[in-house]
C-alpha positions as CSV (number, residue, x, y, z in Angstrom):
1,M,-87.7,62.4,34.2
2,N,-91.4,61.8,35.2
3,D,-91.7,59.5,32.2
4,R,-88.6,57.7,33.6
5,L,-90.3,57.3,37.0
6,Q,-93.4,55.9,35.4
7,A,-91.4,53.5,33.3
8,L,-89.6,51.8,36.2
9,H,-90.9,48.3,36.9
10,G,-91.2,47.0,40.4
11,T,-88.5,44.9,42.1
12,D,-90.5,41.9,43.1
13,S,-88.1,39.5,41.3
14,S,-85.2,40.8,43.4
15,R,-87.3,40.2,46.5
16,S,-88.1,36.6,45.4
17,W,-84.5,35.8,44.7
18,F,-83.4,37.2,48.1
19,E,-86.0,35.0,49.8
20,R,-84.8,32.0,47.9
21,A,-81.1,32.8,48.6
22,H,-81.7,32.5,52.4
23,H,-82.1,28.8,52.0
24,S,-78.6,28.3,50.7
25,L,-76.5,31.4,51.3
26,A,-75.7,32.5,54.9
27,G,-77.9,35.6,55.3
28,G,-78.8,35.3,51.7
29,I,-75.6,37.1,50.6
30,S,-72.0,36.3,49.6
31,S,-70.5,39.5,51.1
32,S,-71.6,41.5,54.1
33,S,-71.6,44.7,52.0
34,R,-74.4,43.3,49.8
35,L,-76.9,43.4,52.7
36,T,-78.4,46.6,51.2
37,S,-82.0,47.5,50.5
38,T,-84.0,49.1,47.7
39,G,-85.0,52.1,49.8
40,P,-88.0,51.1,51.9
41,H,-87.9,47.5,50.7
42,P,-85.8,45.2,52.9
43,Y,-83.9,43.3,50.2
44,P,-81.1,44.0,47.7
45,L,-81.3,44.4,44.0
46,Y,-80.3,41.5,41.8
47,M,-78.5,42.5,38.6
48,S,-78.7,40.4,35.5
49,S,-76.6,42.2,32.9
50,G,-74.5,45.3,32.2
51,S,-73.2,47.2,29.2
52,G,-71.2,50.3,29.2
53,S,-72.3,52.6,32.0
54,R,-75.6,50.8,32.5
55,I,-76.8,47.7,34.4
56,R,-80.1,45.9,34.4
57,D,-81.8,44.2,37.3
58,V,-83.8,40.9,37.1
59,D,-87.1,42.9,36.8
60,G,-85.9,44.7,33.7
61,N,-85.0,48.1,35.3
62,D,-82.1,49.9,33.8
63,Y,-79.7,52.1,35.9
64,I,-76.7,54.3,35.2
65,D,-74.2,52.7,37.4
66,Y,-72.0,54.7,39.8
67,L,-71.2,51.7,42.1
68,I,-69.4,49.9,39.2
69,S,-68.7,47.0,41.4
70,Y,-67.2,49.2,44.1
71,G,-65.0,50.9,41.6
72,S,-63.8,47.8,39.8
73,A,-65.6,48.2,36.4
74,V,-63.7,51.4,35.7
75,L,-64.0,51.0,31.9
76,G,-67.7,50.2,32.2
77,H,-69.4,46.9,31.9
78,A,-68.4,44.4,29.2
79,P,-66.2,46.9,27.3
80,P,-65.3,45.4,23.9
81,V,-61.6,46.1,24.4
82,L,-61.6,43.9,27.5
83,T,-64.1,41.2,26.3
84,D,-62.2,40.7,23.1
85,A,-58.9,40.2,24.9
86,L,-60.4,37.8,27.5
87,T,-62.2,35.7,24.8
88,Q,-58.7,34.9,23.4
89,V,-57.5,33.8,26.9
90,L,-60.6,31.7,27.4
91,R,-59.7,29.7,24.3
92,T,-56.1,29.1,25.3
93,G,-56.3,28.5,29.0
94,T,-57.3,30.7,31.9
95,M,-54.7,29.5,34.5
96,F,-51.9,27.0,34.8
97,G,-50.4,27.6,38.3
98,T,-47.1,28.5,36.6
99,C,-45.4,31.7,35.6
100,N,-46.9,33.4,32.6
101,V,-46.1,36.2,30.2
102,P,-49.0,38.6,31.0
103,E,-48.0,38.8,34.7
104,V,-44.5,40.0,33.7
105,E,-45.8,42.6,31.2
106,L,-48.3,43.7,33.9
107,A,-45.7,44.1,36.6
108,E,-43.5,46.1,34.1
109,K,-46.5,48.4,33.3
110,I,-47.2,49.0,37.0
111,C,-43.5,49.8,37.6
112,R,-43.7,52.4,34.8
113,M,-46.9,54.0,36.1
114,V,-46.5,54.0,39.9
115,P,-43.7,56.1,41.5
116,C,-43.1,53.8,44.5
117,A,-43.1,50.6,42.4
118,E,-39.7,49.0,42.0
119,L,-40.9,45.4,42.6
120,V,-44.5,44.0,42.4
121,R,-46.3,41.0,43.9
122,F,-49.9,40.0,42.8
123,A,-52.8,38.7,44.8
124,N,-56.5,38.2,44.2
125,S,-58.2,40.9,46.4
126,G,-57.4,44.0,48.3
127,S,-57.6,42.2,51.6
128,E,-55.0,39.7,50.4
129,A,-52.7,42.4,49.0
130,V,-52.9,44.3,52.3
131,Q,-51.8,41.2,54.2
132,G,-48.9,40.8,51.8
133,A,-47.8,44.4,52.2
134,V,-48.0,44.2,56.0
135,R,-46.0,41.0,56.0
136,A,-43.3,42.6,53.8
137,A,-43.1,45.6,56.1
138,R,-42.8,43.3,59.2
139,G,-40.2,41.2,57.5
140,H,-38.2,44.3,56.5
141,T,-38.3,46.0,59.9
142,E,-38.5,43.0,62.2
143,R,-41.2,44.8,64.1
144,S,-44.8,43.6,64.5
145,R,-47.1,46.5,65.3
146,I,-49.0,48.5,62.7
147,L,-50.5,52.0,63.0
148,K,-53.8,52.5,61.2
149,F,-56.3,55.4,61.2
150,E,-59.7,55.3,62.7
151,G,-62.4,54.5,60.1
152,H,-60.0,53.6,57.3
153,Y,-60.8,50.2,55.7
154,H,-58.1,47.8,54.7
155,G,-60.1,44.7,54.0
156,W,-62.0,42.1,56.0
157,S,-59.2,39.9,57.2
158,D,-58.1,39.9,60.8
159,T,-54.8,41.7,60.1
160,L,-56.3,45.1,60.0
161,A,-60.1,44.7,60.5
162,I,-59.7,47.0,63.5
163,S,-61.6,50.2,64.3
164,N,-63.3,50.3,60.9
165,R,-66.8,51.2,62.2
166,P,-66.7,51.6,66.0
167,T,-69.3,53.6,67.9
168,E,-68.0,56.7,69.7
169,Q,-68.5,54.9,73.0
170,E,-66.5,51.9,71.8
171,A,-63.8,54.1,70.3
172,G,-63.0,56.1,73.4
173,P,-61.3,59.5,73.5
174,L,-60.5,61.1,70.1
175,A,-56.9,61.7,70.9
176,T,-56.3,58.2,72.1
177,P,-58.7,55.9,70.3
178,R,-59.1,52.3,71.4
179,S,-58.3,49.4,69.0
180,V,-61.8,47.9,68.4
181,P,-62.2,44.6,66.5
182,H,-64.5,45.0,63.6
183,S,-66.2,41.6,64.2
184,P,-66.3,38.7,66.7
185,G,-63.8,36.1,65.7
186,I,-60.8,38.4,65.6
187,P,-58.2,37.3,68.3
188,A,-57.2,39.7,71.0
189,G,-53.5,39.3,70.1
190,V,-54.2,40.7,66.6
191,V,-56.1,43.6,68.0
192,E,-53.2,44.4,70.4
193,D,-50.8,44.6,67.4
194,V,-52.8,47.5,65.9
195,V,-52.3,51.1,67.1
196,V,-55.2,53.4,66.1
197,C,-54.9,57.2,65.5
198,P,-57.4,59.8,64.3
199,W,-57.0,61.1,60.7
200,N,-55.9,64.6,59.8
201,D,-54.6,65.4,63.3
202,L,-50.8,65.9,63.0
203,A,-50.2,66.7,66.6
204,T,-51.9,63.5,67.8
205,L,-50.1,61.5,65.2
206,R,-46.7,62.7,66.4
207,T,-47.7,61.9,70.0
208,V,-48.7,58.4,69.0
209,L,-45.5,57.9,67.0
210,D,-43.4,59.1,70.0
211,A,-45.1,56.5,72.2
212,H,-45.0,53.6,69.8
213,G,-42.5,54.5,67.0
214,G,-39.9,51.9,68.0
215,E,-42.5,49.1,67.8
216,L,-44.1,50.0,64.5
217,A,-43.4,48.1,61.3
218,A,-45.7,50.2,59.2
219,V,-48.2,53.0,59.1
220,I,-51.1,52.4,56.6
221,C,-53.7,54.8,55.4
222,E,-56.2,55.4,52.6
223,P,-54.8,58.6,51.1
224,I,-58.4,59.6,50.1
225,V,-60.6,57.8,52.6
226,A,-63.0,56.2,50.2
227,N,-64.6,54.3,53.1
228,N,-65.1,57.5,55.1
229,A,-67.2,59.2,52.3
230,C,-64.1,60.4,50.5
231,T,-62.7,62.4,53.4
232,M,-59.7,64.2,51.9
233,P,-56.3,64.6,53.5
234,E,-55.7,68.1,54.8
235,R,-53.0,70.2,53.1
236,G,-49.6,69.0,54.1
237,Y,-50.8,66.0,56.1
238,L,-49.6,63.3,53.8
239,E,-46.2,65.1,53.4
240,A,-45.8,65.2,57.2
241,L,-46.8,61.5,57.4
242,R,-44.1,60.7,54.9
243,E,-41.5,62.7,56.8
244,E,-42.4,61.1,60.2
245,C,-42.2,57.6,58.8
246,T,-38.9,58.3,57.1
247,A,-37.4,59.8,60.3
248,R,-38.4,56.8,62.4
249,G,-37.6,54.0,60.0
250,I,-41.3,53.0,59.6
251,V,-42.7,51.6,56.4
252,L,-45.4,53.9,54.9
253,I,-48.1,52.0,53.1
254,F,-50.7,53.7,51.0
255,D,-53.9,51.6,50.6
256,E,-54.7,52.6,47.0
257,V,-57.3,49.8,46.5
258,C,-59.8,52.6,45.6
259,T,-57.6,55.5,44.5
260,G,-55.2,53.4,42.4
261,F,-55.1,54.2,38.7
262,R,-58.6,55.8,38.7
263,T,-57.4,59.2,40.2
264,G,-54.5,59.2,37.6
265,P,-52.1,56.8,36.1
266,G,-49.9,56.8,39.3
267,G,-52.8,56.9,41.7
268,A,-53.0,59.1,44.8
269,Q,-49.2,59.2,45.2
270,T,-49.0,61.1,41.9
271,L,-52.1,63.2,42.7
272,F,-50.6,64.4,46.0
273,D,-46.9,64.1,45.1
274,V,-46.2,61.9,48.1
275,V,-44.5,58.5,47.6
276,P,-45.0,55.7,50.1
277,D,-42.8,52.7,50.6
278,I,-45.5,50.3,49.5
279,A,-48.8,50.8,47.8
280,V,-51.7,48.3,47.5
281,F,-53.9,48.1,44.4
282,S,-57.1,46.3,43.4
283,K,-60.5,47.5,42.2
284,A,-59.8,49.5,39.0
285,L,-56.6,47.4,38.4
286,G,-58.6,44.4,37.0
287,G,-61.3,46.2,35.2
288,G,-63.9,43.9,36.8
289,L,-61.8,40.7,37.3
290,P,-60.3,39.6,40.6
291,I,-56.7,40.8,40.8
292,A,-54.7,42.9,43.3
293,A,-51.1,43.9,43.7
294,F,-48.8,45.4,46.3
295,A,-45.8,47.3,44.9
296,G,-42.9,49.0,46.7
297,R,-39.3,50.0,47.0
298,R,-36.8,47.3,46.2
299,E,-35.3,47.5,49.7
300,V,-38.6,46.8,51.4
301,M,-39.7,44.1,48.9
302,E,-36.3,42.4,49.0
303,G,-37.4,39.9,51.6
304,L,-40.1,38.6,49.2
305,A,-37.6,38.6,46.3
306,S,-35.1,36.5,48.2
307,G,-37.8,34.1,49.5
308,R,-37.0,34.9,53.2
309,V,-40.5,36.5,53.5
310,K,-43.2,34.0,52.3
311,H,-46.1,34.9,50.0
312,G,-48.1,32.7,47.7
313,G,-51.4,32.1,46.0
314,T,-52.6,29.6,43.4
315,Y,-54.6,32.1,41.6
316,N,-52.2,35.0,41.8
317,A,-51.9,36.8,38.4
318,S,-53.5,34.1,36.3
319,P,-53.3,34.7,32.6
320,L,-57.0,35.7,32.6
321,C,-56.8,38.2,35.3
322,A,-53.4,39.5,34.4
323,T,-54.6,40.1,30.8
324,A,-57.6,42.0,32.1
325,A,-55.4,44.2,34.2
326,L,-52.9,44.8,31.4
327,V,-55.7,45.9,29.0
328,T,-57.3,48.1,31.7
329,L,-54.0,49.8,32.6
330,R,-53.3,50.5,28.9
331,Q,-56.6,52.4,28.7
332,L,-56.1,54.2,32.0
333,D,-52.6,55.3,31.0
334,D,-54.3,57.5,28.3
335,P,-54.7,61.0,29.7
336,A,-57.9,61.5,27.7
337,V,-59.6,58.5,29.5
338,I,-58.6,59.8,32.9
339,Q,-59.7,63.3,32.0
340,R,-63.0,62.1,30.8
341,I,-63.6,60.2,34.1
342,D,-62.6,63.2,36.2
343,D,-64.6,65.8,34.2
344,T,-67.7,63.6,34.4
345,G,-67.5,63.2,38.1
346,R,-66.8,66.9,38.7
347,Q,-70.0,67.8,36.7
348,V,-72.1,65.5,38.9
349,M,-70.4,67.0,42.0
350,E,-71.2,70.5,40.8
351,A,-74.8,69.6,40.1
352,A,-75.2,68.3,43.7
353,Q,-73.5,71.4,45.2
354,K,-75.8,73.7,43.2
355,A,-78.9,71.7,44.1
356,A,-78.0,71.7,47.8
357,H,-77.4,75.4,47.7
358,D,-80.6,76.2,45.8
359,R,-82.7,74.1,48.3
360,G,-80.9,75.3,51.4
361,I,-79.8,71.8,52.3
362,P,-76.5,71.6,54.2
363,C,-74.2,69.0,52.7
364,S,-70.6,68.6,51.6
365,V,-69.8,67.2,48.2
366,Q,-66.3,65.9,48.8
367,G,-63.6,63.9,47.0
368,V,-62.3,64.1,43.4
369,G,-64.1,63.6,40.1
370,A,-63.3,59.9,39.9
371,M,-64.7,59.2,43.4
372,F,-66.8,61.4,45.6
373,Q,-69.7,61.5,48.0
374,T,-72.5,63.8,49.0
375,V,-72.4,64.0,52.8
376,F,-75.2,65.6,54.7
377,T,-73.2,67.3,57.5
378,S,-75.1,69.6,59.8
379,D,-73.0,72.7,58.9
380,G,-72.3,71.8,55.2
381,L,-68.5,71.5,55.9
382,P,-66.4,68.6,54.7
383,T,-65.6,65.8,57.1
384,R,-62.1,65.7,58.6
385,N,-62.1,62.3,60.2
386,Y,-64.2,59.3,61.1
387,R,-65.9,60.8,64.1
388,D,-67.4,63.6,61.9
389,L,-69.3,60.9,60.0
390,L,-71.0,59.6,63.1
391,R,-73.0,62.9,63.2
392,V,-74.1,63.1,59.5
393,D,-77.8,62.9,58.6
394,Q,-77.8,59.2,57.4
395,A,-81.6,59.2,57.0
396,R,-81.3,62.0,54.5
397,S,-78.4,60.1,52.8
398,H,-80.6,57.0,52.4
399,A,-83.6,59.0,51.1
400,F,-81.3,60.7,48.6
401,R,-80.0,57.4,47.3
402,H,-83.5,56.0,47.0
403,E,-84.7,59.0,45.0
404,L,-81.8,58.5,42.7
405,L,-82.6,54.8,42.3
406,K,-86.2,55.7,41.4
407,R,-84.8,57.9,38.6
408,G,-82.5,55.2,37.3
409,V,-79.2,56.2,39.0
410,H,-77.5,53.4,40.9
411,A,-75.0,54.6,43.6
412,N,-73.5,53.0,46.7
413,A,-76.1,52.3,49.4
414,F,-73.8,53.2,52.3
415,P,-73.4,56.9,53.2
416,M,-69.8,56.2,54.4
417,A,-68.8,54.9,51.0
418,C,-68.6,56.8,47.7
419,W,-69.6,57.1,44.1
420,F,-67.3,55.8,41.4
421,V,-67.3,57.1,37.8
422,S,-66.6,54.8,34.9
423,A,-65.1,55.8,31.5
424,A,-68.3,54.6,29.8
425,V,-70.6,57.4,31.1
426,T,-71.9,59.2,28.0
427,D,-72.9,62.8,27.7
428,D,-76.6,61.7,27.7
429,D,-75.9,59.6,30.8
430,L,-74.3,62.6,32.5
431,A,-77.2,64.9,31.7
432,T,-79.7,62.3,33.0
433,T,-77.6,61.9,36.2
434,C,-77.4,65.6,36.9
435,T,-81.2,66.0,36.3
436,A,-81.8,63.1,38.7
437,V,-79.5,64.7,41.3
438,T,-81.4,68.0,41.1
439,E,-84.8,66.3,41.3
440,A,-83.7,64.2,44.3
441,F,-82.7,67.3,46.2
442,E,-86.1,68.9,45.4
443,V,-87.7,65.9,47.1
444,L,-85.4,66.1,50.1
């Protein structure tokens, strides 16, 4: 690994491109989440190519990739099975703004794989699909308010960009959190339509539902909170959430943008054996191309089917993106592929747990094999909710990520996010990763 450290080039070209980008891109970036840094250097990395599990930056540095486009490149970068299929579509036309055959085959595939999916609609991003799911729920129930959980992320659009990352002072009491807009520009009326509740607190959930149940169209959650460092649901919590929504006539929405298809063919609802009324998918669905879906029970989706509830989009399920998703799901429907992803991730998790134990560094390695995070909690216990993450050692998290980067392992720059594992990680990649993790803990 010392040879690896010596072989790494600098990142001056990334710095130069970032400086140049400021003259044409707002803030030098196309997404707020890209405002990251290369450890002590105040600029993001610019990637030029990728193949399999690896990516290369503009300075020629290679990395084993565990960001994989925030979980999207689940089969790896430029997998032949995908590039071959897409090459054919490029030759025959990428989109027509009409109905097409791949979208039908893809919807049928999702209905076979996902327990809650009786009818499907497509979109282009997780944010769009969440909006569609919320509109379907509102149209079905004829109610307007939505309950979401503090810290859970459901996209950047106004609809649910509420209480994503509030400070503790902004958020107020844990048992009665305030609805806090994620950004200036979100209207007060939108904020008032969102009721916020702490995660993994069943007694508080019931109190909130008693107070607002008759007003709520839907309850939405990330079943594994990918955007809260893979905070897991406590035993029985999702089951209780399902029971409460059923009893009160509230639509239960699982935001499976991150968990969908990567945690198993049916996503988190299969993993936990809890079936929502609607589920939202993106990320792994497209294998790296922009596509999303929301799928649900026929009764709840009927407003869309009849045209009473409106939903559209010029780019929805274009032949190019629908083909990418269809090819990807055929791969992820193979138990051997899912098993490989899970086994790989669990071995990295075990390496981190062992290194932390051996070095006496308190941390929680939490999540599942396909998606996880190393969280430097003061007591080494897993996080239960968003407030727990406000007290983690973020400086140590950043140092850990930078030490991994120096050893050729590329992971998410945000401690509140998570690692994603692709099917392309080889045995050699895995060994290199585990060694890098161990050495990073030695430096910490």
